[in-house]
N, C-alpha and C positions, 0 to 999 in steps of 0.2 A: 555635317552638310550634309545631303541627301549625296549619294555614291563619291566619296570626300575623297578618298583611295582611288580610284577610277577616276573622278576628273580632273585631277591633278596627275595622274600619270600621262591622260592621251592629249591635256593640254599642253605642259612641257612637251610632250613629240612632238605636234602640231606648233605647236610655237616656233619651234630651228626650221621646221619649212617654210617661214614666214619671211625670213633673216634673206634669206638664198632668191637672187637675183633671176637664174634658171636654173629648171628642176632638171636631174637625169633620172633617167629609171633605177639607174641606184641609189640615187633618191629616198624615192618611192620606197623601195625595196624593206630600206634602210627602215622607216617611219613603219612602213607597214608592222616589219618581224616587231617594235617597240609595243609598238597597239597590242598584235596579237600579245604579246607575254600580260601588254596589259587587262584585258577581258579576258585570261584564263586565269589569273590573278584572284581577280573580280568575281570569280566563279562561273563564270557565262558558259554555256554549256560547250563543252568541246567542235560540236556541230554546227550547231551555229558561228561559232567565231571563224570557220574554215569558211561557210559561208559568207561569209560576211564582210571578211577581206580580200577572199575571190573577187569580190559584188567591186568594193572600193580600187583597189590594185588594178580591174580593168578599164575601170572608165578614169582614174587619177593617171594612167601609159599614153594614155587617153592624150588625139589634137589638143581635145576644151581646155587640158591642164599644159602639156610642154608646151606646147604655144603661144599661153596668156600670157598678156604684160603681169598678171600677180598667180602665179603656178602656184604658188602657197598657199593663198586664199580660195584654191579650185579645190586646192584638197581636201582643205577643211571644208566646203560648202559640201562635197563632194560627203566626205564625214558625217553631216549635221541631217543631210536627207537619208546616208543608208541608216544611222540611228535610227529616227524619224520610219520608216520604212516598217524595218525589224521590230518596233514596236506596238506597230500599227499602222500608221498612215496619219490618220486622222480617229479622230473624238470616235466613240464608239459607246450610243446610249439605247437607254432598258424601252427596250421595244413594246409599249404601252399594249393593250388590249383595245380594238375596238370599241368594243361593246364590257366596261366599267362591270367588276374589280379587275385592279390587273392580277396576276397572283404573283411573287415573287420567293423562292425556296430556294435555301440557303445551304450549302452544304459543305463539309470543312473537316479535317479533325481533330479532337482537342487539344486546346491549347491555344489558335490560329485566331482566333478572339470573334466567332462567328456570332453569341451571342450579343457585345458591347456593336459589335457592325450592323446590324439587324437597329437599335436605338439610334444609332448613326446615320442607314440608311432612312429610317422612317423621321428623320430631325431634316436631313437636305429635299424627304418630298415633301415633308410637312411646309417649308418655306418656298416649295412650286407651288406650293395650294391644291397637295392633294390629300386626300382624308386617309392615311394610313392605320392600319391594323394589324398589331402584330398577335403571331399567334406560340406559345410555347409549346411548341411538340418534342421537346429534348425530356424522355421521364427517364433518362438513366444518370446523368451524369448531379452529383447532389447540389444541392440550392442552384441549378438554374431555372427553372421557373421563375423561383424567387429574385433568381440577377435579372430577370425579364422583367419583371412586375418593376425593379425598381426602375430597370432604364428607361421604361415607357412614362414611369413618373415622372422623369427627369427630363422628359427631353413632351411631359405634357403627348404622349396619344395612348390610346385606350389598348390595354394587352386583354388576351382570350385564354384562358388555360380551362384544365379539367383536371388540374394533379396527376398525380403519375400513375394512376392504376391502368388505363384506359392505353391500347394500341396507339400510338403513332398517327398511326393509317386513320382512325377513326379520331381520333383529335386533328387532322389537318383537316378532314372532310366538316369534321364540324363547325373550325373554326372557319376554314371557309363561308358556310350558312351563314355564320354572325356576323358574316364582314356583308353577305348581301343583302339577307335583312336589316344592316347598322345605315346605310347605304354606305360603306368604308368602298370608294377606288380602287387603291391599295391594299394588295393582303401581302402581309411579311413573315413566310412562316420559318420560325428558329429549330432545327434540327439536331439531332444526338451526331454526335463525333464518339473517334476513337481510337488511342496512340496510335495503331495502326493502319491501315485497309487490311479488312476481312469480311468473308461471305458473307456473316450475317448483320455488314454496316452498309456492304453495295443492298442486299438482296431487301431492306427495310427504307431505302430510302425509293427504290423501284419504284417496289409499293405504293408508297406514297405519290410518287411521279405519274405511277398510272393511273391512278383512284382522284387524282388531287387537278390534273392537267395543265400545271402552272402553265406561265408565260414567261417565261425566265428562272433558269436554274443559276447561279450565280457562286461560282466556288471560293470563300473564302481563305487564303493563302497567307502564310505568317512569312515578308521576305526575307526577312534573315535567316530563313533556312538555304538559305541558296539554292546550289543542286537540285537537293529534295525534296524543294517546293512544287520544282520541275515536275520532277518522277509523280509526286500526287498527283499534277494536274494531269496526264496522262492515263494513272489513273483513272479519275475521280469521270475524266471525259469520254473517255472507251466504255464506260459502266452507264453513266448515265449524259451524252453526249449533251455535256453543258454549254450556256450558251455567254459565259463570259466569266472574268476573273476580277475578283475584290482585292487587293496587297494592303495587308494592315501590315504597321509595325515604321514605313518603307523613311520616314522619317529617322529612324535609329540606325538603316542601312548602308552602308557605307563603302559595299561591293557593286550592287546590283545584279547580281549573276538572274535572278526569280526574275526581276521587271527585264530584261536585255532579252533572256532565252524563252523565257513563261508563255509566248505571239507566238512563234515563232517555231516552238514546239507544237505547241495544239491548234495552230491556227484560230484559236478563241480570243475575242478583243477582251483588252484588260481594262473596268467598264472603270471604278474606282479605286483611291488608294484609302489610305488613311497616313493622317500626317499629323499623328499626335496621339494623347487618352481626354483630353475633351471629346464631348459627345455633337461639336461640332467641324472636329476637325475629319473628315472625309469628304473628299474633293474628285471633281469629275479628273478622268486621267487625261491627259492633252498628251498625247505622241510624240510631238516638236515640239512642246514647250520644252518637255523632257529633257529631251536632244540637246538645246538651246541649252537647259539649265549644266547637264554635262560638261558641255564646251568651253562652258564659262562666258555663254553670251549674253545670259540670263531671262529674266521670264515678263517681258514687262507687263502681255497682256494681264498674265494670274494679279502681280500686283496693282494693275488700273480695274480689277477687277475684287479682290478682297475690299480695296478701298471706298468702290462705289458699296461695297457690301458694307461697311461700318462704318463711313462718315455719312454725318446725317448734312444733305444738300444745306438745310436752311442754315442751320449750326457755318457752314465750312464760307458760306456765303457774308458771312453775320464777322466771322474771322476777320476776311480780305477786310470790309466795311472794319474792323479795330486797328489792323493792318497801316494799314492805307494814313489810318486818324495814327498813328503812333502811340494806340491806349490800350496794345498788347498787355498785358499783367498774367499775374504768376496760377490764376483762377484759369486764364483760357489757357495759359502752359500746360496745369492743367489737368483737364478736358483734353486735352492734344494728347498729353501721354499716354491717357486711359483709353485711348477710341483707337491707337496705335498697339497698345498691349491686345487692344482686343485683335486685331486682326491676325496675332499669334507669334513664336517665337520671335523674336530679332534676330536672329544668326537665321531661320527661313527667308524673312521680307530680303536681305542682304543676300542670298544668295538669286532670287529676281533679276536683281541690279548686274544691269549688264557690266563684265566686266569684276564683277566680287567675287568670283569662282576662281581670282589668277593671285598671284601672289601677295599683292598689298593688301588681302585678306586673308593669306593666309595664318599668318601671327593672332589674326584678333583674337580676343576674346568678349563675346559680350556676358557681362553679366547680370542677367538679369534679374540680383539681389539687390543691384545699384535699383534700379526702377525704382524699388520696393519704398528705398532709401529717401529720394527723391521726393516721394510721391509724401512718406512720414513727416521730413522735411517740411513740403507745402501747408500737410494738416495744422502745424502748431505753426503758422504764421497765423495773426490772427487780419482780421476779414482787410482791415486798412492796409498794414502791413502788406495783404496778398498782391492789394489795387495799387496801391506806391512803396516798391520793394525802397526807395530810396532814404526811407525812413530805419531802415531796419540798422541799431550802431552794435557798437558792439552789449551792451548789455542783453538787446534788444537778442542777438545774434547766441550767447550764452545761454535763455530764454529757453529758445527756438532748438539746439542743440539736447536740451535735458530733454523736452518733449518730445522731442525726433527719436530716441532712442539714440542720437551718433555724434560727429563731432564735430567740434568749431569750426573745422577744417575742412570736414565735408560741405557745411550750413555757406562756407565762404567761397568754396568751389563751385558750391551751386550756382551762388549771386552772382560769382565771376560769368559763369555758361554762359545765365540769360540774359545779362547785359551784353556779350561778344553778340547772344544770337537779336536781339531787339536792334543791334546793331548796323548786322548785316542785315535785319529785315528795311531799316532805316534805309541805305543803300539802294537796295532792291525794288523798292516802296522810291524814290530819287531817279532810276532807271525810268521805271513806268512813267512818270511821268515827262520825262524829257521827251523820249518814246512818242507819247502822244502825240507834245510841241513837233513832234517832229526837227527836235534840236540833238545834240549829240549830249554822249553822258561818260564821263570818267570819272571810273572809282582810284576815289582819295589814295590805293596803293599801289598806283600807278605812275 
């Protein structure tokens, strides 16, 4: 879970306040002490923690809370708002040039994921109707140019390269000229990094900035480095005056120190976050949605956006009709499974559901391999069996298990789950029909 450790501690602390009918200043102070410890343990910058606690406490011991009918919920609301403010309040977008092309320069230390992020950003912008060009400006790291070419091919975006013998400044200038002559409206320049910040690195990046005059300088940071990421951001910002930040590996960050500190320290917005290894796992950063996820309130808007981007409207309509007519079969089930898988890891989807960050999901293990087994079982069925599961007798179950490399017990479990799913769908369909007729519907188990 993103920020798993921090989220659990904050939710546990704030939930204690929910049960109190009236709050005293001592209740608030005790809660803020626990929140402070949770943030410090999450590697959040101590100055950021101090200012955050001060703001929350000032609001939490005011009239709006102490005289409220639901003081605990008011405190949670304040923490949510201040967390949102801490991470930037609202979504920060790329500043596209009024006259194309828009030149984006990606900078950062070696190992932060710059080259892969170049491809992810190009893929994201391409989906928005842009015509991006990738420019291979890292002439020092072995295979950096080849890596960018591979990434470019995977996302079907052209890559401009001049080898590793010319200077990065000359390559960047030539790349921009190439992009202009080939009508690319976005040019993304991959630059070299170092294992640490030094004068040579900053001098080279400054020269590139002077000669190509980028519209956006985006700093790529490894979120899992925590406090060190904040120090790196300060250095890059003081030397280059960056326009925004891309946090990589956020899906593996259980602490959250970088995401909660970097905006406050640099006063530069987090624009994108990397949420996985796939080239479409780059997401626009929404401070308000992330704050809600940390506090276990879910992120329904992001979940809806993922579904809209993944699910085909016509297929969804056809599926609804099949469910209504009780014609839902294993072929439809497999289609839905694949679409859900394309939305991302199930564990990440659960985090977006309100309450899913709470105790009821704490010990839930989402085994992605089980989905692979389910797909194998369904594919081992004949078309007739997928369309009419009732004909699957003992001999057929044995054959399906052997064909899918699973056990008969796994096949039985899937058939049982499918039958329960169809039963539940029938109940909701009957409810829908009853509601349309203006009648009352009584669930069979009440």
